[in-house]
N, C-alpha and C positions, 0 to 999 in steps of 0.2 A: 300831400296837403296836411297841414297843421292849423290848429286854432287855438286861441288862447282868449279865455273867458275871465273877464275880471269885472267885479261889482265896483260900480262907480257913483259918487254923488253927484258928478256932471261931467260930460265930455263933449268935444267939439272936433269936427275936422276943418282944417284951415288949409287952404292952396293960395299962395302968393298974398296972404294976409287976409283972405275973404272966407268968411265963414260958409261952407257948403252945407253942413248940417250939425245939429247939436241935441242932446238929450239931459233930462235931469237924472234923477236916481234911477238907475237900472243896471242893465249887463252890457258890457262893452265887448264886443267880439272881434278880434284881430284875426284874419285869415290869410294864410299865405298858400296860394295854389302854384305849383311848379309846372314848367312845359311837359314833363313827362307823366303827369298825373293822368289817370284814365279820365275821359270826359264825363263818364257816368258814375264816377266814384261819389259816393254819398258824402256830405259834408260830415266832418267829425263831430261838431257840435249838436247834430240832430240825435246823435246816440247817448248824449249826457241829458239828465234832467236838471235844468237851472232851479227847480223850485229850493233845493237845499241852500242855495246861495241866499235866499231872502229869509231862512227860517230864524235869524236872529235879529231882524230888523224891527225896532219899535218905533212908534210915532209918537212926537211930542204933543200933549193936548193942553 
């Protein structure tokens, strides 16, 4: 199992042109699970702390 975590300003999932889900600023996590991965394998993104991804975000006032 592999996971890619990316900080995004916005993201959306589209299938055949239809938007199935979308987010504003946050974390986009792409996960690839293979057939030979154990069913009880913990997702790798749970082992990482996402708090460091937001340490440099500032808000405009």
